[in-house]
PDB file of N, CA, C and O in Angstrom:
ATOM      1  N   UNK A   1      60.282 -10.334  48.173  1.00  0.00           N
ATOM      2  CA  UNK A   1      60.228 -10.872  46.845  1.00  0.00           C
ATOM      3  C   UNK A   1      61.554 -10.764  46.178  1.00  0.00           C
ATOM      4  O   UNK A   1      61.569  -9.918  45.284  1.00  0.00           O
ATOM      5  N   UNK A   2      62.544 -11.328  46.357  1.00  0.00           N
ATOM      6  CA  UNK A   2      63.863 -11.330  45.792  1.00  0.00           C
ATOM      7  C   UNK A   2      63.993 -10.789  44.376  1.00  0.00           C
ATOM      8  O   UNK A   2      64.389 -11.519  43.468  1.00  0.00           O
ATOM      9  N   UNK A   3      63.668  -9.537  44.183  1.00  0.00           N
ATOM     10  CA  UNK A   3      63.784  -8.939  42.905  1.00  0.00           C
ATOM     11  C   UNK A   3      62.931  -9.595  41.727  1.00  0.00           C
ATOM     12  O   UNK A   3      63.260  -9.496  40.545  1.00  0.00           O
ATOM     13  N   UNK A   4      61.926 -10.200  42.127  1.00  0.00           N
ATOM     14  CA  UNK A   4      61.041 -10.808  41.070  1.00  0.00           C
ATOM     15  C   UNK A   4      60.014  -9.739  40.660  1.00  0.00           C
ATOM     16  O   UNK A   4      59.626  -8.904  41.477  1.00  0.00           O
ATOM     17  N   UNK A   5      59.584  -9.769  39.411  1.00  0.00           N
ATOM     18  CA  UNK A   5      58.476  -8.977  38.896  1.00  0.00           C
ATOM     19  C   UNK A   5      57.198  -9.569  39.399  1.00  0.00           C
ATOM     20  O   UNK A   5      56.891 -10.711  39.055  1.00  0.00           O
ATOM     21  N   UNK A   6      56.436  -8.865  40.191  1.00  0.00           N
ATOM     22  CA  UNK A   6      55.230  -9.428  40.813  1.00  0.00           C
ATOM     23  C   UNK A   6      54.122  -9.778  39.826  1.00  0.00           C
ATOM     24  O   UNK A   6      53.415 -10.760  40.052  1.00  0.00           O
ATOM     25  N   UNK A   7      53.936  -9.028  38.749  1.00  0.00           N
ATOM     26  CA  UNK A   7      52.963  -9.268  37.719  1.00  0.00           C
ATOM     27  C   UNK A   7      53.564  -8.980  36.349  1.00  0.00           C
ATOM     28  O   UNK A   7      54.404  -8.090  36.219  1.00  0.00           O
ATOM     29  N   UNK A   8      53.162  -9.689  35.369  1.00  0.00           N
ATOM     30  CA  UNK A   8      53.363  -9.205  34.055  1.00  0.00           C
ATOM     31  C   UNK A   8      52.243  -9.558  33.141  1.00  0.00           C
ATOM     32  O   UNK A   8      51.555 -10.557  33.351  1.00  0.00           O
ATOM     33  N   UNK A   9      52.037  -8.735  32.099  1.00  0.00           N
ATOM     34  CA  UNK A   9      50.961  -8.971  31.167  1.00  0.00           C
ATOM     35  C   UNK A   9      51.460  -9.330  29.736  1.00  0.00           C
ATOM     36  O   UNK A   9      52.483  -8.809  29.292  1.00  0.00           O
ATOM     37  N   UNK A  10      50.785 -10.155  29.075  1.00  0.00           N
ATOM     38  CA  UNK A  10      51.061 -10.413  27.639  1.00  0.00           C
ATOM     39  C   UNK A  10      49.843  -9.963  26.856  1.00  0.00           C
ATOM     40  O   UNK A  10      48.766 -10.529  27.046  1.00  0.00           O
ATOM     41  N   UNK A  11      49.961  -8.981  25.991  1.00  0.00           N
ATOM     42  CA  UNK A  11      48.948  -8.541  25.143  1.00  0.00           C
ATOM     43  C   UNK A  11      49.211  -9.088  23.691  1.00  0.00           C
ATOM     44  O   UNK A  11      50.228  -8.763  23.078  1.00  0.00           O
ATOM     45  N   UNK A  12      48.324  -9.872  23.197  1.00  0.00           N
ATOM     46  CA  UNK A  12      48.560 -10.446  21.827  1.00  0.00           C
ATOM     47  C   UNK A  12      47.547  -9.887  20.938  1.00  0.00           C
ATOM     48  O   UNK A  12      46.377 -10.270  20.970  1.00  0.00           O
ATOM     49  N   UNK A  13      48.025  -8.892  20.059  1.00  0.00           N
ATOM     50  CA  UNK A  13      47.031  -8.313  19.088  1.00  0.00           C
ATOM     51  C   UNK A  13      46.499  -9.138  18.066  1.00  0.00           C
ATOM     52  O   UNK A  13      45.413  -8.884  17.546  1.00  0.00           O
ATOM     53  N   UNK A  14      47.255 -10.194  17.719  1.00  0.00           N
ATOM     54  CA  UNK A  14      46.774 -11.112  16.669  1.00  0.00           C
ATOM     55  C   UNK A  14      45.645 -12.005  17.185  1.00  0.00           C
ATOM     56  O   UNK A  14      44.652 -12.258  16.504  1.00  0.00           O
ATOM     57  N   UNK A  15      45.837 -12.448  18.367  1.00  0.00           N
ATOM     58  CA  UNK A  15      44.742 -13.291  18.989  1.00  0.00           C
ATOM     59  C   UNK A  15      43.699 -12.456  19.742  1.00  0.00           C
ATOM     60  O   UNK A  15      42.687 -12.991  20.194  1.00  0.00           O
ATOM     61  N   UNK A  16      43.936 -11.188  19.873  1.00  0.00           N
ATOM     62  CA  UNK A  16      43.138 -10.250  20.639  1.00  0.00           C
ATOM     63  C   UNK A  16      42.863 -10.799  22.015  1.00  0.00           C
ATOM     64  O   UNK A  16      41.711 -10.944  22.425  1.00  0.00           O
ATOM     65  N   UNK A  17      43.946 -11.106  22.733  1.00  0.00           N
ATOM     66  CA  UNK A  17      43.901 -11.694  24.013  1.00  0.00           C
ATOM     67  C   UNK A  17      44.830 -10.952  24.981  1.00  0.00           C
ATOM     68  O   UNK A  17      45.777 -10.302  24.539  1.00  0.00           O
ATOM     69  N   UNK A  18      44.597 -11.031  26.192  1.00  0.00           N
ATOM     70  CA  UNK A  18      45.378 -10.454  27.290  1.00  0.00           C
ATOM     71  C   UNK A  18      45.507 -11.507  28.403  1.00  0.00           C
ATOM     72  O   UNK A  18      44.497 -12.011  28.893  1.00  0.00           O
ATOM     73  N   UNK A  19      46.705 -11.828  28.790  1.00  0.00           N
ATOM     74  CA  UNK A  19      46.948 -12.798  29.856  1.00  0.00           C
ATOM     75  C   UNK A  19      47.817 -12.049  30.933  1.00  0.00           C
ATOM     76  O   UNK A  19      48.796 -11.362  30.644  1.00  0.00           O
ATOM     77  N   UNK A  20      47.366 -12.251  32.155  1.00  0.00           N
ATOM     78  CA  UNK A  20      48.114 -11.653  33.340  1.00  0.00           C
ATOM     79  C   UNK A  20      48.685 -12.800  34.161  1.00  0.00           C
ATOM     80  O   UNK A  20      47.985 -13.749  34.515  1.00  0.00           O
ATOM     81  N   UNK A  21      50.000 -12.683  34.458  1.00  0.00           N
ATOM     82  CA  UNK A  21      50.718 -13.604  35.284  1.00  0.00           C
ATOM     83  C   UNK A  21      51.084 -13.004  36.557  1.00  0.00           C
ATOM     84  O   UNK A  21      51.329 -11.799  36.603  1.00  0.00           O
ATOM     85  N   UNK A  22      51.145 -13.766  37.635  1.00  0.00           N
ATOM     86  CA  UNK A  22      51.480 -13.338  38.947  1.00  0.00           C
ATOM     87  C   UNK A  22      52.667 -14.266  39.447  1.00  0.00           C
ATOM     88  O   UNK A  22      52.652 -15.478  39.237  1.00  0.00           O
ATOM     89  N   UNK A  23      53.627 -13.667  40.076  1.00  0.00           N
ATOM     90  CA  UNK A  23      54.712 -14.434  40.659  1.00  0.00           C
ATOM     91  C   UNK A  23      54.301 -15.046  41.963  1.00  0.00           C
ATOM     92  O   UNK A  23      53.798 -14.343  42.839  1.00  0.00           O
ATOM     93  N   UNK A  24      54.499 -16.342  42.124  1.00  0.00           N
ATOM     94  CA  UNK A  24      54.191 -17.073  43.379  1.00  0.00           C
ATOM     95  C   UNK A  24      55.441 -17.803  43.708  1.00  0.00           C
ATOM     96  O   UNK A  24      56.380 -17.760  42.913  1.00  0.00           O
ATOM     97  N   UNK A  25      55.526 -18.467  44.811  1.00  0.00           N
ATOM     98  CA  UNK A  25      56.822 -19.139  45.254  1.00  0.00           C
ATOM     99  C   UNK A  25      57.364 -20.119  44.287  1.00  0.00           C
ATOM    100  O   UNK A  25      58.567 -20.379  44.261  1.00  0.00           O
ATOM    101  N   UNK A  26      56.463 -20.697  43.453  1.00  0.00           N
ATOM    102  CA  UNK A  26      56.956 -21.760  42.546  1.00  0.00           C
ATOM    103  C   UNK A  26      57.190 -21.175  41.085  1.00  0.00           C
ATOM    104  O   UNK A  26      57.540 -21.917  40.168  1.00  0.00           O
ATOM    105  N   UNK A  27      57.000 -19.928  40.925  1.00  0.00           N
ATOM    106  CA  UNK A  27      57.247 -19.255  39.625  1.00  0.00           C
ATOM    107  C   UNK A  27      55.997 -18.477  39.268  1.00  0.00           C
ATOM    108  O   UNK A  27      55.245 -18.057  40.147  1.00  0.00           O
ATOM    109  N   UNK A  28      55.779 -18.286  37.984  1.00  0.00           N
ATOM    110  CA  UNK A  28      54.634 -17.487  37.529  1.00  0.00           C
ATOM    111  C   UNK A  28      53.480 -18.366  37.234  1.00  0.00           C
ATOM    112  O   UNK A  28      53.614 -19.464  36.694  1.00  0.00           O
ATOM    113  N   UNK A  29      52.264 -17.829  37.624  1.00  0.00           N
ATOM    114  CA  UNK A  29      51.006 -18.585  37.276  1.00  0.00           C
ATOM    115  C   UNK A  29      50.096 -17.581  36.654  1.00  0.00           C
ATOM    116  O   UNK A  29      50.119 -16.397  36.988  1.00  0.00           O
ATOM    117  N   UNK A  30      49.280 -18.072  35.731  1.00  0.00           N
ATOM    118  CA  UNK A  30      48.232 -17.289  35.014  1.00  0.00           C
ATOM    119  C   UNK A  30      47.153 -16.978  36.018  1.00  0.00           C
ATOM    120  O   UNK A  30      46.596 -17.899  36.614  1.00  0.00           O
ATOM    121  N   UNK A  31      46.836 -15.728  36.228  1.00  0.00           N
ATOM    122  CA  UNK A  31      45.665 -15.342  37.114  1.00  0.00           C
ATOM    123  C   UNK A  31      44.459 -14.990  36.271  1.00  0.00           C
ATOM    124  O   UNK A  31      43.337 -15.127  36.758  1.00  0.00           O
ATOM    125  N   UNK A  32      44.616 -14.560  35.079  1.00  0.00           N
ATOM    126  CA  UNK A  32      43.493 -14.311  34.192  1.00  0.00           C
ATOM    127  C   UNK A  32      43.946 -14.342  32.768  1.00  0.00           C
ATOM    128  O   UNK A  32      45.060 -13.913  32.468  1.00  0.00           O
ATOM    129  N   UNK A  33      43.081 -14.859  31.833  1.00  0.00           N
ATOM    130  CA  UNK A  33      43.331 -14.900  30.432  1.00  0.00           C
ATOM    131  C   UNK A  33      42.066 -14.467  29.763  1.00  0.00           C
ATOM    132  O   UNK A  33      41.048 -15.128  29.968  1.00  0.00           O
ATOM    133  N   UNK A  34      42.032 -13.384  28.957  1.00  0.00           N
ATOM    134  CA  UNK A  34      40.800 -12.839  28.449  1.00  0.00           C
ATOM    135  C   UNK A  34      40.883 -12.782  26.896  1.00  0.00           C
ATOM    136  O   UNK A  34      41.874 -12.309  26.340  1.00  0.00           O
ATOM    137  N   UNK A  35      39.854 -13.260  26.232  1.00  0.00           N
ATOM    138  CA  UNK A  35      39.826 -13.155  24.735  1.00  0.00           C
ATOM    139  C   UNK A  35      38.499 -12.527  24.285  1.00  0.00           C
ATOM    140  O   UNK A  35      38.045 -12.761  23.164  1.00  0.00           O
ATOM    141  N   UNK A  36      37.902 -11.755  25.138  1.00  0.00           N
ATOM    142  CA  UNK A  36      36.677 -11.104  24.815  1.00  0.00           C
ATOM    143  C   UNK A  36      36.871  -9.555  24.888  1.00  0.00           C
ATOM    144  O   UNK A  36      37.721  -9.047  25.619  1.00  0.00           O
ATOM    145  N   UNK A  37      36.090  -8.888  24.143  1.00  0.00           N
ATOM    146  CA  UNK A  37      36.243  -7.406  24.075  1.00  0.00           C
ATOM    147  C   UNK A  37      35.341  -6.802  25.211  1.00  0.00           C
ATOM    148  O   UNK A  37      34.212  -6.372  24.975  1.00  0.00           O
ATOM    149  N   UNK A  38      35.886  -6.800  26.396  1.00  0.00           N
ATOM    150  CA  UNK A  38      35.108  -6.302  27.571  1.00  0.00           C
ATOM    151  C   UNK A  38      35.886  -5.316  28.309  1.00  0.00           C
ATOM    152  O   UNK A  38      37.058  -5.096  28.004  1.00  0.00           O
ATOM    153  N   UNK A  39      35.272  -4.683  29.307  1.00  0.00           N
ATOM    154  CA  UNK A  39      35.945  -3.810  30.247  1.00  0.00           C
ATOM    155  C   UNK A  39      36.297  -4.556  31.436  1.00  0.00           C
ATOM    156  O   UNK A  39      35.445  -5.209  32.039  1.00  0.00           O
ATOM    157  N   UNK A  40      37.548  -4.492  31.821  1.00  0.00           N
ATOM    158  CA  UNK A  40      38.001  -5.306  32.939  1.00  0.00           C
ATOM    159  C   UNK A  40      38.885  -4.442  33.907  1.00  0.00           C
ATOM    160  O   UNK A  40      39.409  -3.379  33.572  1.00  0.00           O
ATOM    161  N   UNK A  41      38.990  -5.005  35.116  1.00  0.00           N
ATOM    162  CA  UNK A  41      39.908  -4.444  36.111  1.00  0.00           C
ATOM    163  C   UNK A  41      40.909  -5.561  36.453  1.00  0.00           C
ATOM    164  O   UNK A  41      40.489  -6.656  36.828  1.00  0.00           O
ATOM    165  N   UNK A  42      42.130  -5.326  36.341  1.00  0.00           N
ATOM    166  CA  UNK A  42      43.112  -6.379  36.507  1.00  0.00           C
ATOM    167  C   UNK A  42      44.252  -6.013  37.488  1.00  0.00           C
ATOM    168  O   UNK A  42      44.603  -4.847  37.668  1.00  0.00           O
ATOM    169  N   UNK A  43      44.790  -7.041  38.090  1.00  0.00           N
ATOM    170  CA  UNK A  43      45.932  -6.869  38.997  1.00  0.00           C
ATOM    171  C   UNK A  43      47.160  -6.435  38.220  1.00  0.00           C
ATOM    172  O   UNK A  43      47.381  -6.989  37.143  1.00  0.00           O
ATOM    173  N   UNK A  44      47.975  -5.497  38.668  1.00  0.00           N
ATOM    174  CA  UNK A  44      47.974  -4.903  39.988  1.00  0.00           C
ATOM    175  C   UNK A  44      47.315  -3.531  40.014  1.00  0.00           C
ATOM    176  O   UNK A  44      47.644  -2.707  40.867  1.00  0.00           O
ATOM    177  N   UNK A  45      46.391  -3.275  39.096  1.00  0.00           N
ATOM    178  CA  UNK A  45      45.747  -2.012  38.938  1.00  0.00           C
ATOM    179  C   UNK A  45      44.240  -2.119  39.086  1.00  0.00           C
ATOM    180  O   UNK A  45      43.533  -1.767  38.141  1.00  0.00           O
ATOM    181  N   UNK A  46      43.688  -2.590  40.231  1.00  0.00           N
ATOM    182  CA  UNK A  46      42.216  -2.773  40.276  1.00  0.00           C
ATOM    183  C   UNK A  46      41.406  -1.558  40.233  1.00  0.00           C
ATOM    184  O   UNK A  46      40.205  -1.634  39.975  1.00  0.00           O
ATOM    185  N   UNK A  47      42.024  -0.357  40.485  1.00  0.00           N
ATOM    186  CA  UNK A  47      41.271   0.868  40.429  1.00  0.00           C
ATOM    187  C   UNK A  47      41.111   1.406  38.931  1.00  0.00           C
ATOM    188  O   UNK A  47      40.392   2.382  38.716  1.00  0.00           O
ATOM    189  N   UNK A  48      41.730   0.814  37.993  1.00  0.00           N
ATOM    190  CA  UNK A  48      41.638   1.194  36.631  1.00  0.00           C
ATOM    191  C   UNK A  48      40.859   0.239  35.804  1.00  0.00           C
ATOM    192  O   UNK A  48      41.076  -0.972  35.856  1.00  0.00           O
ATOM    193  N   UNK A  49      39.907   0.799  35.001  1.00  0.00           N
ATOM    194  CA  UNK A  49      39.107  -0.024  34.111  1.00  0.00           C
ATOM    195  C   UNK A  49      39.746   0.024  32.722  1.00  0.00           C
ATOM    196  O   UNK A  49      39.899   1.107  32.158  1.00  0.00           O
ATOM    197  N   UNK A  50      40.135  -1.170  32.143  1.00  0.00           N
ATOM    198  CA  UNK A  50      40.689  -1.257  30.834  1.00  0.00           C
ATOM    199  C   UNK A  50      39.608  -1.717  29.859  1.00  0.00           C
ATOM    200  O   UNK A  50      38.907  -2.702  30.089  1.00  0.00           O
ATOM    201  N   UNK A  51      39.505  -1.006  28.820  1.00  0.00           N
ATOM    202  CA  UNK A  51      38.592  -1.324  27.684  1.00  0.00           C
ATOM    203  C   UNK A  51      39.334  -2.114  26.645  1.00  0.00           C
ATOM    204  O   UNK A  51      40.081  -1.532  25.859  1.00  0.00           O
ATOM    205  N   UNK A  52      39.162  -3.411  26.607  1.00  0.00           N
ATOM    206  CA  UNK A  52      39.903  -4.267  25.710  1.00  0.00           C
ATOM    207  C   UNK A  52      39.479  -4.080  24.279  1.00  0.00           C
ATOM    208  O   UNK A  52      40.313  -4.270  23.395  1.00  0.00           O
ATOM    209  N   UNK A  53      38.191  -3.704  23.965  1.00  0.00           N
ATOM    210  CA  UNK A  53      37.809  -3.345  22.664  1.00  0.00           C
ATOM    211  C   UNK A  53      38.662  -2.163  22.147  1.00  0.00           C
ATOM    212  O   UNK A  53      39.153  -2.162  21.018  1.00  0.00           O
ATOM    213  N   UNK A  54      38.799  -1.230  22.972  1.00  0.00           N
ATOM    214  CA  UNK A  54      39.618   0.002  22.596  1.00  0.00           C
ATOM    215  C   UNK A  54      41.076  -0.420  22.346  1.00  0.00           C
ATOM    216  O   UNK A  54      41.660  -0.057  21.325  1.00  0.00           O
ATOM    217  N   UNK A  55      41.662  -1.189  23.281  1.00  0.00           N
ATOM    218  CA  UNK A  55      43.025  -1.688  23.183  1.00  0.00           C
ATOM    219  C   UNK A  55      43.285  -2.384  21.844  1.00  0.00           C
ATOM    220  O   UNK A  55      44.308  -2.161  21.195  1.00  0.00           O
ATOM    221  N   UNK A  56      42.307  -3.252  21.442  1.00  0.00           N
ATOM    222  CA  UNK A  56      42.518  -4.051  20.226  1.00  0.00           C
ATOM    223  C   UNK A  56      41.924  -3.356  19.020  1.00  0.00           C
ATOM    224  O   UNK A  56      41.797  -3.994  17.975  1.00  0.00           O
ATOM    225  N   UNK A  57      41.547  -2.076  19.100  1.00  0.00           N
ATOM    226  CA  UNK A  57      41.134  -1.290  17.976  1.00  0.00           C
ATOM    227  C   UNK A  57      39.746  -1.704  17.445  1.00  0.00           C
ATOM    228  O   UNK A  57      39.469  -1.564  16.253  1.00  0.00           O
ATOM    229  N   UNK A  58      38.903  -2.199  18.313  1.00  0.00           N
ATOM    230  CA  UNK A  58      37.525  -2.637  17.909  1.00  0.00           C
ATOM    231  C   UNK A  58      36.495  -1.620  18.147  1.00  0.00           C
ATOM    232  O   UNK A  58      35.314  -1.945  18.030  1.00  0.00           O
ATOM    233  N   UNK A  59      36.839  -0.347  18.489  1.00  0.00           N
ATOM    234  CA  UNK A  59      35.847   0.688  18.726  1.00  0.00           C
ATOM    235  C   UNK A  59      35.801   1.590  17.495  1.00  0.00           C
ATOM    236  O   UNK A  59      36.705   1.574  16.660  1.00  0.00           O
ATOM    237  N   UNK A  60      34.755   2.355  17.403  1.00  0.00           N
ATOM    238  CA  UNK A  60      34.584   3.289  16.320  1.00  0.00           C
ATOM    239  C   UNK A  60      35.344   4.567  16.490  1.00  0.00           C
ATOM    240  O   UNK A  60      35.277   5.444  15.628  1.00  0.00           O
TER     241      UNK A  60
END
């Protein structure tokens, strides 16, 4: 992978969304875009569960 970042995430607190991009031979492509307050497992960390409600401050 010629010094390319294999994945990057964009977390948008205003839109309460998370988008994951993956590098492929033609550039970056969106592999997931989430706008719901759920628990998810995302690349490149499939063993970790992320609570988007917590990340966006939607929990008590």
